[in-house]
N, C-alpha and C positions, 0 to 999 in steps of 0.2 A: 609231440605236437605235429599234426600233419601240415604239409606244405599246401598252401592255397593255390589252386589253380582254376581257370575259368571252368573247366569241366566239373571239378569238385563243387563249385558254387552253383552251377546249374543243377546238379544232383541234389544239393541241399535245398534248393528252391522247390524242386519237384516233390521231395520227401515231405516238405511243409505244406504241400498243396497249394502254393501260391500260383496266381495266374499273372504273369508279367504283362499281359496285353490288357488286363482289366483292373488289377490292384494297383493302388498308389503306393509305390515303394520308393522310399527316400534313404539317402545316405547322410549320416550325421558323424561328427568327430567329436569325441571325448578327450579330456585331458588337454583342455584349451583354456588359456587366461586371456582376457581382453582388458586392457588398462581403461579404467573409467575416471581417472584423475587428470586434470589439466596440470602440466608440469611447467615450470618457468623455462625459458628458452636456454638458459645456461645450465640446466640440470644434466647430469651424467646419464646419457642414453642407455648405458648398460644397467643401471639400477633404477632409473626413473623413466619408464617408457612413456611415451606421449599418448595422449587420450586416443582411443580407438585402435591402438596398436594390438595385434593378436600374436600371441606366442604359443607354440605347441610344445608341450612337455615331452620329455624323452619316452615316456611310457603312454603317449597319446594312442588312441584306438579308434576304430571304425565301427559304427553302429548301423546295421542294415534294418530298417524298420518297414513293416507292411502296415501302413496307417489305415488302410481299408479294412483291417482285421482288428482295429483297436476302437471299438465303439465307446463313445462317451456315455457314461451312465452316472447321473448324479447320485450323491449318497442318499440314503433313505433314512428317515427318522426311526429310532429304535421304538417299536411298537409297545414294548413292555414299559418303557419310560413314559410314553404318552398316556397309557392306561393307568399308571400309578399317580400321574398328575390329576386325572380326572375324578379319582376317588377322595 
């Protein structure tokens, strides 16, 4: 596995053809758990995290997304199925 450097990140961005001045690039973290359960005040905080508490797993990872290059396209109906229904 290669060591990440700022230079290698710029090289990768260039290889992908991303334009950092125009594209919307976001960083996201995966391997995250956020508690959605309201705990009683006397609950053990090690096992029963309070609502809204975010914990990062040991194998958490960073995702770099170019949102500008991810166009939303709704799914299209299967034309063959539509043709079968009309007969």
